[in-house]
KEBALUM-495255 format. One record per residue: residue in one letter; x, y, z of N, C-alpha, C in turn. Coordinates in steps of 0.02 Angstrom, whole numbers, plus 50000, padded with zeros to 5 digits. Atoms other than C-alpha are relative to their C-alpha. Layout:
<rs>
AXYZXYZXYZ...
</rs>
This chain:
<rs>
X499934993450032514715015851135499405001249955X500574998250041513255024951054500235003349936X499794997350064513575027650869499435003649964X500564996350029511945036950841499334997250022X500665001849977510095036150875499544998549941X500525001950048508745027250775499325001250032X500674998649973507015034350807499534994349980X500485005450013505615021450820499315002150025X500694998749979503745023850823499534999549941X500485000550054502145022550724499304998450023X500705001749988500305018850710499854993949957X500115006250036499775001250663499294997750010X500685002650001497964997850624499735000249930X500315000450066496864993750476499315003250002X500644996450002495375004350425499524996949950X500545002350044493715000550342499525005749990X500414994150014492795014650256499274998249989X500695002050006491195004450243499694998550068X500235001149932491045002750431499925006750035X500114993749963490395016050552500425000050064X499645001449937491615009950686500585004950009X499494994749993492555026550717500504998250055X499475001649952494225023450803500265006350034X499744994649959494795034750944500584997550042X499415001949962496225034651066499864994050046X500135005549954495335022551184500034993249964X499905006250038495365009451043500724997550008X499295001849994497265009851051500164998250072X499845001449930497295010251240499754993250022X500225006749984496324993951244500474994749972X499515004650028497734986051143500715002250019X499314997849987499424994651134500065007549989X499834992950006499785012851169500585001450047X499404999249960501555016351226500375006249978X499604994150013502595032051239500694999250031X499324999349973504455034951266500284993250022X499645005949977505355021951372499564993850004X500445005849998503805010851382500114995549939X499905003850062504175005551202500574995150007X499405004249993505854998351254499864993550038X500185006049962504964985451362499614994949958X500375004650043504074977351214500464994349977X499605005850018504674959851177499684995949943X500355003850050503384953551052499795004649943X500254996150056502644959050887500555003349960X499524996950045503484969750756500505004350037X499534995849962504234981850882500494995850039X499555004549965504934967650985500554997449955X499505002350048505804961150829500515005349984X499544994550014506544978150791500505001050058X499584998949942507204980250968500504994350008X499565005849994507934962650967500645000949959X499424999050044509074967450822500425006050021X499634993849987509534985350866500364999750067X499685000449934509924981051048500674996349997X499365003450008511364970250983500495003849956X499564995750040512144984650887500285005550043X499744994249964513095000150936499535006049995X500484994650006511585010550890499525000150060X500474999249945510325017151015499315001249972X500694998650020508435016950999499755006150037X500334994249972507585033551025499254999149992X500715001650007505765028751061499565006349997X500464994450006504335040251014499314997950027X500665002649981502535033451015499864993949956X500245005650040501895016450961499294998450022X500705001349986500015013750948499744994949951X500315005050045499154998250879499364997650031X500635002649975497414991150892499654996049946X500415003850046496134979750813499705004749948X500284995750052495474986450647499315002750018X500654996949990493964997750642499805003849938X500184995750056493165010950534500585004749984X499464995250010494155026750504500225002750068X499714997449938495245035350635499795007350008X500184993149985494655051250717500615004549988X499454995550014495715065850658500395001950063X499674997849938496075071750835500474994650026X499585005649977496735054550883500644999649958X499415000650043497895053650732500485005850010X499554994249996498575071350744500345000550068X499685000149934498895069650931500604995350000X499465004950002499935053950902500555002349952X499514997750050500765060750745500445005650028X499614994249975501285077050828500494997950055X499545002449948502045067650975500594996549967X499465003450035503045056550856500475005049968X499584995150034503655071350755500415004250048X499634996049951504135081550908500594996150029X499475004049971505135067350981500564998849949X499485000750052506035064750814500405006549994X499664993650004506425083450805500495000950058X499594999049940507135082750981500564994950007X499495005349995508225067450947500675002549975X499324998050020510075071650945500354994149967X499615005150035511285062150833499544994949965X500475004450034509825055050732500314997449936X499685003050059510475042850601499514995849959X500485004150036508905033350550499334999850035X500685000449973507045030450575499694993349981X500395006150011506065014250594499275001550014X500714998649994504195015650566499604993549992X500445005850004503135000250609499285002349989X500664997550019501515004350517499584994249973X500435005150031500064995050436499985000849925X500044998750071499795002950266499305001049974X500694999050023497895004150260499615003850053X500334995849950497475017550387499755006549968X500344994150028496305032050348499715004050058X500324995849949495745046850453499405003649969X500594996350024494235058150438500185004749943X499814995250052495225070050326500584997749956X499405002250036496735060050265499894992849975X500115006550028496565045350147500614995550000X499375003850001498385039850162500395001950063X499674998349937498895040650345500754998649997X499295001950000500525031450317500415004649955X499654995450044501015042350170500095006850033X499964993649965500635057750273500534999950054X499525000549946501655051750421500714999349974X499325001150027503145045650319500275006449969X499764993850032503235061750218500145005450051X499884995149947503105072250376500654998650036X499355001949971504555062550451500575001949952X499484998350049505545064950290500145007550000X499904992749998505265083750299500455002050058X499604998449941506085083650470500724997549993X499335003149998507555071950442500425001449938X499634998550061508025077150266500104993949956X499965005350051508485066750115500534994850015X499445004549989510055058350185499894994950056X500135004549944509325049850339499544994449978X500435005550024508645032450300499374999050042X500645001649969506835028650338499804993049975X500215006850017506355010150342499324998750031X500705000949980504515005450352499824992649996X500315006650005503664989050393499255000849996X500724999750011501874985650338499704993150006X500405006050011500524972650344499994998749925X500035001350072500434963850176499335002249970X500634997350024498634970450165500035007650001X499874992849999499274987850132499795003349935X500114995850059498765001650014500635004249992X499354996850008500505006549958499945005649948X500104994150042500515024049884500665003049976X499414996650025501715034849787500355004050055X499734996149944501935045849941500424995750046X499645004649957502495030850042500664997849968X499405002350037503715024649909500515005549994X499534994550014504475041649870500365002450063X499724997049940504795046450051500334995050048X499665005049959505505030150120500574996949960X499455003550034507105020850081499834992749986X500185007050008506355003650103499344998650035X500625002449971504644995850135500004992449998X500035007249995504524978050196499324998050030X500655002249975502874968950221500054993250032X500055006749971502404954150328499924995049943X499985005050053502604938150228499504994350011X500445005749985501324926750310499295002450017X500704998849983499434926550317499654993450006X500054996049939498774921950442500675002850024X499414996149984500004934250517500404996950058X499585003349950501284923550607500685003450008X499314997550003502804934250570500105007550012X499844993049986502654952150636500685000950033X499354999649965504144949050751500574999449950X499475001150049505204942150609500045005849950X499984994250045504694956750497500325005950034X499654994849963505234968750632500764998949999X499295001550005506914959850632500275001649931X499784998650068507024961050443500085007549988X499964992850009506664979650446500595003050037X499434997449962507944982850583500664997949970X499385002250032509264972350495500155004049937X499894996150061508994982250336500275007050016X499744993449984509234999150418500714999450030X499335001449975510744991750508500504999449942X499565000850058511484986650340500095006549962X499934993450033511125003750265500535004250036X499554995849960512075011950408500704997150005X499345003049990513494999350426500344998049935X499705002650062513754991950253499935004849942X500084994750051513265007550157499644997549937X500415002050057512044998250045499545005749980X500434994850026510935009049936499364996949972X500615003350023509155002249926499675003749942X500414997550054508235004549763499354995950000X500645003349990506385000549775499535001349941X500474999550056505124996949638499364996250019X500655003149985503264993249661499545001049941X500504999650053502004989149527499364996850026X500635002649974500164986049559499445000849949X500604999750041498494982949475499394999950045X500604999549958496714985849538499634993250007X500285006649984496414967749590499795000250073X500274999449932495284968749743499634993650018X500315006349980494844952849833500054999350076X499985001449929494494946550008500584995350015X499455004349978495694935750108499844992649993X500225007050000494714919650078500494995449964X499545004150039495884912749944500705003049998X499374996350002497394922949993500454998650059X499525002049950498264913550131500684999149967X499335001450025500144912050112500214992850015X499875007049985500014893850166499554995649956X500415004750037499364878650074500035001149925X500004999950074498824878549892499605005849972X500354994250027498034895749873500425003249945X499604996550052498544906149721500495004950030X499544995149970499304919149836500604996650032X499455003849970500344906149928500504997949946X499575002250055501014899749763500435005849974X499634994250023501504917149705500525002350051X499544997949948502294921549872500614995350004X499445004749998503344905649874500485001149941X499574998850059503974909049698500395006550006X499654993649991504404927049740500574999350050X499485000949949505374921649894500584995849972X499465003750033506354909249788500435004849958X499644995050039506814923749674500475004050045X499604996249952507434933449825500604995950024X499475004349973508444918749891500564998849949X499525001950052509294915449724500355005949967X499694994150032509764933349677500335004450054X499654996449947511104941449786499905007649998X500124992850005510644958849723499365002150037X500644998349969508924957849804500085000350076X499994999149927508794964649981499354997850032X500665001749971506934961550006499484999549944X500595000350043505354956149917499384999850044X500645000149964503564959049975499444999449949X500595000650043501924953649897499415003250037X500554996249970500484965449931499344997949970X500695000250023498654961149921499625005150041X500254993949966497824977549963499374998550041X500625000049961496534979450101499455002749955X500504997750049494974980449989499445003950032X500574996949966493884988850120500125007250018X499964992750000494565006350108499795002349931X500234997350064494025017749966500445005949981X499514995050017495515027049898500224999249928X499795000550070496175031049724500604995349992X499425004050020497375018949638500154994250048X499895005949958497115004349757500184994049957X499815006050036497914988149705500554996150034X499495004349971499124974149741500534998249949X499455002050043500774968149672500634999050041X499375001849968502614965549712500445006150011X499494995049983503824977149802500684996550000X499335002950005505634973249757500515005450021X499474995549979507124981249844500674996749984X499335002550017508884978949775500535004750027X499444995749983510584985649818500225003849938X499804995350052510725000049696499924997349929X500125002550068509984991049545499245000349986X500714999050012508294998149495499754995749943X500235004050058508234988249332499794993050021X500195006649975508224971549422499355000450040X500614999149959506924977849545499395000949955X500554998850046505834983949402499794993649964X500155006050039505954967949301499624994850042X500325005149958505494956349445499325002350024X500644997349977504114967649510499474999449946X500485000350054503264968849341499814992849983X500125007050016503444950249311499504996950050X500445003149951502604945249474499335003550006X500654996650000501264958549468499574997549942X500365002950057500794951649296499744993050017X500215006849981500734933849365499415000350049X500554998949953499614940049506499365001849962X500574997850039498444948649383499714994249958X500225005650042498384933249271499604994850039X500355005049959497714922849416499415003150037X500504996249964496394935549468499354996250012X500645003549993494904924049440500024994850057X499935005149948495584911549566499865002650070X500094997149933495314923649710499265000850019X500714999549984493414923849698499754993550033X500195006149964492664911649827499314997449979X500665003150007491194899649815499605002050062X500394997249944489794906949923499334996450009X500655002949983488224900750011499615005050041X500414996149954486764909850088500014996450067X500045003549935486604906250275499504994350000X500515005350003485024896250241500274993949964X499725005550038485894885650109500524996250041X499465003149962487384882450222499734995950058X500285003649942486354877450375499644993849977X500385005850023485204865950278500474994649973X499535004950025486644857650188500414997050057X499635002449943487594856350351499634994950041X500415004849963486144847050432500044993049969X499955006450034486384833350303500704997050003X499315002449993488224831250348500104997850072X499935002749933488624820350498500685001850030X499364997649972490124830850549499915007350021X500024993149978490524847850624500025004749940X500064995150054490164863250517500255006850023X499804993049988491024880150510499625004549952X500334994850040489994894850450500435006250003X499524994450002491194908650395499635006349979X500364993850014490274925150408500505005849996X499444995450005491744935250347499785007349989X500244993250011490664950450303499955004150064X500054996749935490624954450490500644999150040X499365001449968492484952550529500265006150037X499704994649961493084963450672500735001149979X499314999450023494844959650608500075003749935X499994996050061494364968950449499665006750009X500304993549986493534983750535499265000050012X500725000349987491744977650552499875000350075X500194999549930490814980250715499964993150033X500095006749973490434961750737499304998850026X500675000549971488584964250772499494996749955X500475003350045487834954250629499684993950033X500355006149977486524940950670499704996449940X500275003250060486234935150491500084992450003X499915007349994486984917850521499604997350059X500395002149942486164916850692499264999049982X500705000650019484454919750615499874993449964X500105006350036484664904850498500074994050046X499955005449951485234893850642499354999450041X500635000149962483674898850739499444997349956X500555002150044482554896050588500034992749981X499945006650030483254879450530500364994850044X499655004949958484314871550669500015002150074X500004997449931483744878150839500184994750052X499865005449952484004861050922500694997049991X499315002350009485794858650861500475004550041X499534996149962487204863950975500415004549953X499674995250043487884879750895500305005650042X499654994649965489014894250943500095005949954X499964993850039488944912250883500255005650046X499774994149962489794928450940499695006249968X500324993950023488844944950926500245005850044X499824993949963489474962250977499375004250007X500604996049989488044971651057500015002850071X499954997249932488374983251206499325001050032X500674998849972486504986451226499724993550029X500225006549975486094967951245500404997950061X499595001549942487564965751364499745003750061X500244996049944486914979751472499374997050031X500615003149974485244970651487500154993850041X499825006149965486154955151550500345001250067X499614998749939487204963451684499545000550061X500364999749936486634961951864499374995850001X500565004849999485394948351819500264993350027X499785006449974485464931451908500164995149943X499865005250049486264917151812499404995349995X500575004450017484984905651730499345003749994X500624996350010483714919651724499885001049926X500194999050070482784922451561499775007249990X500204993150015482614939751484499865000649926X500144998650070481994947051322500455005849978X499564994850026483234957051217499925000749925X499864999150071483454964551046500754998949991X499315002050008485074957350980500245001149928X499674999250065486204962750836499795006149961X500134994450046486304976750709499765006250038X500194994049961486144989850846500575004950005X499434995450001487884997450826500105002649929X499974998250070488104997350637499354997649968X500685002050017486284997450584499874999149926X500134999950073486524997850395499974993149968X499955006550032486694979050369499444995150019X500535004749982485144971550449499605002550059X500444998349944483844971750587500124995550059X499905004249940483954965550767499504994250002X500455005549984483204949150823499735001150070X500294999749933482004949350970499984992950027X499925006849974482444934251077499894999750075X500005001649929482074926751246500614995650013X499375003549990483794921451306500104998350074X499825001949932484474912651461500725002050013X499334997749983485994920351547500394994350034X499615005649974487354907351578500645002250036X499374997849969488924917251622500135007349983X499804993150011489534935151641500755000650015X499294998949988491364940351623500185007349986X499764993250016492414956051610500255000549928X499814999950070492854951051431500745000349986X499284999850010494724950451458500274993049982X499685006250020495794937151374500715001549978X499314999050021497604934551322500114996849932X499875002750067498114932551140500564994850003X499525005550003499064916651101500304999749930X499684999750065500174921150954499765005949958X500224994950048500004932750805500255007050016X499804993049995500104951650800500075002450072X500024997749931499684954250983500154994450049X499825005749957500484938651058500135002350072X499954998749928500314939051249499705006650021X500354993949983499354955451241499314998450027X500675000849973497754957051342499505002949951X500564997550040496214958351233499425001850044X500554997649958494704967551300499365000549960X500664999850030492944963551241499535004550039X500464996549956492224973951383499534995050032X500485004549968490834966751493499664995649948X500245004850049490234950951405499584994750034X500455005049973488914937651426499974994049954X500165006150036488684919651375499274998450014X500725001249993486834916651342499814994249953X500225005350044485814903051260499305001449975X500675000050029484314902151145499894993049974X500095007150013483664884351139500694996650004X499355003449996485244874351093500585004249975X499494995650029486204889251026500325004250055X499634995649953487554897451135500225006249962X499824993550030487864915851101500445003850049X499584995449962489314926051166499825007049977X500164993050015488804944351175500535004450035X499484995849970490204957051201499865007349987X500094992850006490304975751221500405002849941X499574997750054491744978351099500184994249953X499725004950046492334969350944500754999550011X499285001149993494084961950952500254995649943X499685003950053495284954350828499994992650019X500025007249987495034935550813500654996949977X499385003350019496614925150815499964992550009X499975007249987496544908150900499444997950047X500595001649961494794906950973500055002350073X499924997749931495344916651128499345002550029X500644997549975493624924851141499554994250022X500415005849981492714908051141500284996650062X499695003849946493964899951258499995003850066X500034996249938493844914151384499384998450040X500605002249964492134906951429500044992650019X499895007049982492894889651460499544995349962X500455004150041491884882151318500384994149970X499745005850035492184864851249499765000449928X500194998750069492204868651064499834993749961X500135006250035492094850351017499264997950004X500705002249991490274849151074499525003249950X500454996250043489594860850941499964997049930X500115002150070488834855250775500175005749952X499874994150041488884872950701500395005150042X499644994449970490164886350744500055005549948X499944994250044490054903650666500655003650016X499394996149992491734912050640499955006149955X500084993750036491804930050586500675002849978X499384997750030493494930950503500144995749939X499915003650063494104925650331500554994850000X499415004250004495664916150379500234997250068X499675002049938496214915450562499654994250035X500345005749971494914902450607500404993549989X499605006050014496134889950530500514998550054X499545001249945497264892350680499724995150050X500325004449951495994882850786499604994449969X500485004750028494874873550666500244996749935X499755003150061496024866250534499764992749993X500235007050002495314849050579499294999549973X500695000150025493554854050522500015000649924X499985000250073493314849550339499435003749967X500604997250031491574856350307499935007450017X499974992849990491724875050286499575003449947X500444996350045490404886350210500145007550008X499904992850000490874904250165499335003349983X500684997450006489294914550186499985006549959X500134994050039488634927650066499515004350039X500424995849958487994940350192500195007349990X499874992850004487904959250203500485002150055X499544997549951489264968650293500575003849968X499454995850027490794979950276500624996149981X499425004150019492014965350250499784993949960X500305005650037491154954650117500534995449968X499535004750030491964939150041500165001349927X499854997850068491884946849868499905007549997X500044992750005492134964949817499545002349943X500414998350059490924964249670499495005450014X500564995649987489554973949757500175005950045X499814994449958490544986149863499915006649962X500154993650033490035004049825500565005050010X499434995449998491705012549799499815006649967X500104993450029491695031049763500635002749966X499374997150024493535034449728500384995349953X499675004750044494025018949630499604999649935X500364999650064493585020249446499854993049972X500105006650029493855002649381500424995050040X499635005149964494374986549466499704993249984X500245006850005494254967849455499834997750071X500415003650048493074958749487499405003849972X500584996350026491794972449452500055000949925X499894999050072492554976049281500434994249975X499665006350017493004959349205500455000449938X499644999650063493754965349040500615004650001X499424995749995495174975949106500634996449976X499375002850024496894973449027500575002550044X499434998649955498494972849129500355006449981X499614994150022499384986049025499635006550012X500404993849992497954998449045499915002150072X500144998449930497804997349234500634999850043X499375000649962499624994849286500245006850027X499714994049969500355007749406500724998350022X499295001249985502255009149426500265005550047X499734995349951503105017249576500704998050020X499335001649976504915018449631500305006050036X499674994549964506055028749743500675001749967
</rs>
């Protein structure tokens, strides 16, 4: 028996306003773009988790549109409005609508809208009215705004970074809307935040990072207090440029705003008090390579400033240049996104040598190309399958790609940047990763999924739209923030939001 319809749909991607990597509909089509009944066939990720729960209830899912993709720059207005209008139309057309589930990210920006999620949630609220519950799931790297808080009944964020729990978060979101509808609970939500902007380097939810410690303590609070329905710890995506950005704790209780407020303020203060612990120790590429040569073990060079998973193009060759200058005869591996260099490799015989300009040809603001004589070793279509994480079992598409070499350095050159999870891009070329002295990884955290056994890790201080520290980012809309302004006081910068 159908006791009502729950609409489901959303846009899930992360934006970077310091990157020129404009996202269009084809970005989503290379990852996940589903309409109507196609959504009901999803078994993984946040939507798979939602469906897993609702399919065991008397409620029916009314699918709209779900679009997700690897992070990029900002989203083209046309792309966003086309998807938004389809979602809204399908919600308007849903009969017996009793609730809405919105799997979103929380840090999406379009050419004209600085708060995509707030815009979408409030537009849905205008349609469904004040009595229909709206439950939202977000990445924990979200820019949570007043518009989002005011127009939703509950916001739940992923609890793990690296992101191992989108499916479980989808289940949590679906269970909460189920409880709202069946048990008549009344969520009260409180969020407090401060302008603490930092990279992901010291913000894993595993191990002994300050963020892991805070998250564990917050989850203990949730477990021990029966009034709490959900807790989420937000560390904002620092690579957008919007007013009032910051991180802190979202607390949802059953009709008790005072408890939600108390716990939120307490944990946001603890987060602020540990702000200095989030700044990483950095090395120039030259320093890291030279020091690595003196270590008789494998070396990871973390060039996080060029992270495709944070919206960068992936075309930096800053670490590659130092490897060429100081360690050309050491087996090394680097990935560079450069469609122009790939084009030069296509239709050439394997083992042939060609001259190319490589790097900084897509997003030219961070450096200059290298002119290299390279040997072509392998050409592929760039397709691979994700093994876990946000897009588990999804096909990733780098576009036409080449494995080339320069002296002892292997270089993967791809047409498109893709989210790095578990070395799927490297492994798609059947490479033995154990043979390399130096491996360059261009993400701040997910490399640990494959390289936790490597002890010698150097975080590089390079130019790019996803730098390891936010000290030098040229924000236009953020007035004051840590670490740029070191003397800020918690009471002066605290922002309080509730529904």
